[in-house]
C-alpha positions as CSV (number, residue, x, y, z in Angstrom):
1,S,-0.6,0.0,0.1
2,W,1.0,3.5,-0.3
3,T,1.0,4.0,3.7
4,T,3.7,1.1,3.7
5,F,6.0,2.5,0.6
6,M,6.3,5.8,1.9
7,E,6.7,4.0,5.7
8,S,9.5,2.7,4.2
9,M,11.2,5.7,2.4
10,S,12.1,7.5,5.8
11,S,15.6,8.8,4.2
12,L,13.8,10.2,1.2
13,I,15.1,13.6,-0.4
14,E,13.7,13.5,-3.4
15,F,10.4,12.5,-4.9
16,D,10.0,12.9,-8.7
17,L,6.8,11.2,-10.6
18,S,7.3,13.2,-13.4
19,K,5.3,12.3,-16.8
20,N,2.9,9.5,-15.3
21,Q,-0.4,10.7,-16.5
22,I,-1.0,10.7,-12.6
23,A,-4.8,12.2,-12.5
24,K,-5.3,12.6,-8.6
25,L,-3.3,13.0,-5.7
26,S,-4.9,11.4,-2.7
27,G,-3.9,10.3,1.1
28,T,-0.8,12.2,2.7
29,L,2.3,12.1,1.0
30,C,4.5,12.4,4.6
31,I,2.6,9.5,6.5
32,N,2.0,10.5,10.2
33,G,5.2,12.9,9.4
34,Q,7.5,10.5,9.2
35,N,8.8,11.5,5.9
36,F,10.2,14.6,7.0
37,K,13.4,14.6,4.7
38,I,11.6,15.3,1.4
39,Q,12.6,18.3,0.2
40,N,11.8,18.2,-3.7
41,V,8.6,16.5,-4.4
42,K,8.0,17.2,-8.8
43,F,4.6,15.6,-10.1
44,T,5.6,17.7,-13.8
45,D,3.7,17.0,-16.8
46,N,0.9,14.9,-15.6
47,N,-3.2,15.1,-15.8
48,I,-3.7,16.3,-12.0
49,V,-7.0,17.4,-11.9
50,N,-7.1,17.3,-7.8
51,I,-4.5,17.3,-5.0
52,D,-6.4,16.1,-1.3
53,Q,-6.0,19.0,1.0
54,D,-3.8,17.2,3.1
55,F,-1.4,15.7,0.3
56,F,1.2,18.0,1.3
57,K,0.6,17.8,5.3
58,N,3.3,17.2,7.7
59,C,6.0,17.9,5.0
60,H,8.2,20.2,7.1
61,S,11.3,20.0,5.2
62,L,9.5,20.8,1.4
63,T,12.3,23.2,0.1
64,T,11.1,22.5,-3.8
65,L,7.6,21.6,-5.0
66,Y,6.4,21.2,-8.9
67,L,3.2,20.7,-9.7
68,D,4.2,22.3,-13.6
69,A,2.1,21.1,-17.2
70,N,-0.6,19.5,-15.1
71,L,-3.3,21.0,-17.6
72,P,-6.7,19.7,-15.9
73,L,-5.7,21.6,-12.4
74,V,-7.4,25.1,-11.9
75,D,-7.4,25.3,-7.9
76,F,-3.9,26.2,-6.2
77,P,-2.6,23.5,-4.1
78,H,-3.1,23.3,-0.2
79,I,0.2,23.3,1.4
80,G,-0.6,23.3,5.0
81,N,1.6,23.4,7.7
82,S,4.4,22.3,4.5
83,K,5.0,25.8,4.0
84,E,7.3,26.2,6.8
85,N,10.4,25.9,4.4
86,L,9.3,26.4,1.4
87,E,11.1,28.2,-0.7
88,E,10.3,27.5,-4.5
89,L,6.8,26.4,-5.6
90,S,5.4,26.2,-9.5
91,V,2.4,25.8,-10.8
92,S,3.3,26.6,-14.5
93,I,1.0,25.5,-17.4
94,N,-1.5,24.6,-15.4
95,N,-5.1,26.2,-15.5
96,V,-5.1,27.7,-12.6
97,H,-7.7,30.2,-11.4
98,I,-8.4,29.6,-7.8
99,I,-6.1,31.2,-5.6
100,H,-7.3,31.1,-2.1
101,Q,-4.7,29.4,-0.3
102,L,-2.0,31.6,0.4
103,S,-4.2,34.5,1.3
104,S,-5.5,32.3,4.3
105,C,-2.3,31.4,5.6
106,S,-1.9,32.0,9.0
107,S,1.9,32.4,9.2
108,K,4.5,34.2,6.6
109,V,5.3,32.2,3.3
110,D,8.6,33.2,2.3
111,L,9.1,31.9,-0.9
112,G,12.1,32.7,-3.1
113,A,9.9,31.7,-6.2
114,I,6.7,31.2,-6.8
115,Y,5.8,30.5,-11.2
116,F,2.8,31.1,-13.2
117,N,2.6,30.8,-17.0
């Protein structure tokens, strides 16, 4: 299962599932906060339509997140408490037109770069 797989990857730093025709990101990438070392996550060039609200929850070491070229994606991803160390976020080449998460953040988001095309 996804949970078993991710629990066994506790030292994982980079996670790249680009070009895989993924339509939905469901569940939680960082199971129970166990995967604290994940820094770079790439889901570039898939067909992502939906990202569960808690998918990036507890990814406290996340510094870069790429969701480029997912044309069905229209809603900005909820990054929750994973924004603590986030430096770069790319949602370019998407149809994102709903951006409500950044304005509702309870703490400062200090992104080095955010890309929209």
